[in-house]
C-alpha positions in Angstrom: 77.3 55.3 119.8 78.5 53.5 122.9 82.1 52.4 123.3 82.7 48.9 124.6 85.8 47.7 126.4 86.6 44.2 127.7 89.4 44.1 130.3 91.3 41.5 132.3 93.9 42.3 134.9 94.9 45.5 133.1 93.5 48.3 135.3 96.2 50.9 134.3 95.6 50.3 130.6 91.8 50.6 130.8 92.0 53.7 132.9 94.4 55.3 130.3 92.1 54.3 127.5 89.1 55.8 129.3 90.9 59.1 129.9 91.9 59.2 126.2 88.3 58.4 125.0 86.9 61.1 127.3 89.4 63.7 125.8 88.1 63.1 122.3 84.5 62.0 122.9 83.5 63.5 126.3 79.8 62.7 126.0 80.0 59.2 124.5 78.5 56.4 126.6 80.7 53.6 127.7 80.5 50.1 129.0 83.4 48.1 130.5 83.2 44.4 131.3 85.9 43.2 133.6 86.8 39.5 134.4 89.8 40.3 136.6 90.4 38.3 139.8 89.7 41.4 142.0 87.6 43.8 139.8 87.2 47.4 140.9 84.4 49.7 139.5 85.4 52.5 137.2 83.8 56.0 137.2 82.0 57.4 134.2 81.0 54.2 132.5 78.6 51.4 133.0 80.8 48.8 134.7 80.1 45.1 134.9 82.2 42.5 136.7 81.8 39.0 135.4 83.2 35.6 136.4 87.0 35.5 136.6 88.9 34.7 133.4 85.7 34.3 131.3 87.5 35.2 128.1 87.4 37.8 125.3 84.4 36.3 123.4 82.1 35.9 126.4 83.1 39.3 127.6 82.4 41.0 124.3 79.1 39.2 124.0 78.2 40.6 127.5 79.3 44.1 126.3 77.0 43.9 123.3 74.1 42.7 125.4 74.5 45.8 127.6 74.7 48.3 124.8 71.7 50.6 124.6 72.5 52.5 121.4 72.1 51.5 117.7 75.8 51.5 117.1 78.8 50.5 119.3 82.6 51.0 119.0 84.4 47.9 120.2 87.9 48.7 121.5 90.7 46.9 123.2 91.6 48.1 126.7 94.9 49.6 125.6 93.9 51.8 122.7 95.0 55.4 122.6 93.7 57.7 119.9 96.2 60.3 118.6 93.4 62.0 116.6 89.6 61.6 116.8 87.8 59.3 114.4 85.1 61.0 112.4 82.3 58.9 113.8 79.4 60.8 112.0 81.2 60.2 108.6 81.7 56.5 109.4 78.1 56.1 110.4 77.1 57.8 107.1 79.4 55.4 105.2 77.7 52.5 107.0 74.2 53.7 106.1 75.0 54.5 102.5 76.6 51.1 101.9 74.5 48.9 104.1 77.5 48.0 106.2 77.2 46.3 109.6 80.8 46.7 110.7 83.6 49.1 109.9 86.8 47.7 111.4 90.1 49.5 111.8 93.6 48.3 112.7 95.9 50.3 114.9 99.7 50.1 114.7 102.3 51.3 117.3 103.4 54.4 115.5 100.4 55.3 113.4 96.8 55.8 114.3 94.2 54.1 112.1 96.0 52.6 109.2 93.6 50.1 107.5 89.8 50.1 107.3 87.8 47.1 106.4 84.0 47.0 105.9 81.7 44.1 106.5 78.2 43.2 105.5 76.7 40.4 107.6 74.0 38.3 106.1 72.3 35.2 107.7 72.4 32.0 105.8 70.5 28.9 106.5 72.5 25.7 107.0 71.4 22.1 106.2 69.0 22.2 109.1 66.6 25.1 108.5 66.3 25.8 112.2 70.0 26.7 112.4 71.3 29.9 111.0 74.9 31.0 110.7 76.3 34.3 109.7 78.4 34.5 106.6 80.2 37.5 105.1 79.5 39.0 101.7 83.1 39.1 100.4 86.7 38.3 101.0 89.4 40.8 101.7 90.8 42.9 98.9 94.0 45.0 98.9 92.4 47.8 97.1 89.3 49.8 98.1 86.2 47.9 96.9 83.7 50.6 97.9 84.1 53.4 95.4 84.9 56.7 97.0 85.8 55.2 100.4 89.0 53.9 102.0 87.2 50.6 102.7 87.6 47.1 101.4 85.1 44.3 102.1 86.6 41.6 104.3 85.9 38.3 105.8 87.4 38.9 109.2 87.4 41.7 111.7 90.1 43.3 113.8 89.5 43.8 117.5 88.5 47.5 117.0 85.4 48.3 115.1 82.3 50.4 114.8 79.2 48.1 114.4 75.5 47.9 114.3 74.4 46.6 117.7 71.6 44.4 116.3 73.8 42.8 113.7 76.3 42.0 116.5 73.6 40.5 118.6 72.5 38.3 115.7 76.1 37.1 115.3 76.4 36.2 118.9 
């Protein structure tokens, strides 16, 4: 698993996030894409400076392009984990249920509080040469994968664990 962080003009936040990630996951690979006006490399991660104010979507696409592992953890640049996430258990959940993304939402005074799971499937539009990605299900308030805290959803929060290839197909 590689953690991916897009940042813009928030050096102090991303440095704090990196320290926090290293405390819980000292050997996890990391990639940071920075579209700040005056970017400065960061130690301990693959660092990529891109054109100023490129935006979140383009920055995240660049992050996924640079990932070299089968799974990635996409994070905002101001995340702080109070407790470690059980990444091996989450990967097992993804494998057992053919999930492409497990998303989680963070709140100010709680760590992970909601978990949503997503299965991405390509669908062919009117023009067979064009393919779009649709989601299998819409959100549910109750767990929809028996024995898990997950519900299938049609949107994703900014923080998630995902299959790199599925994210590349989404674009």
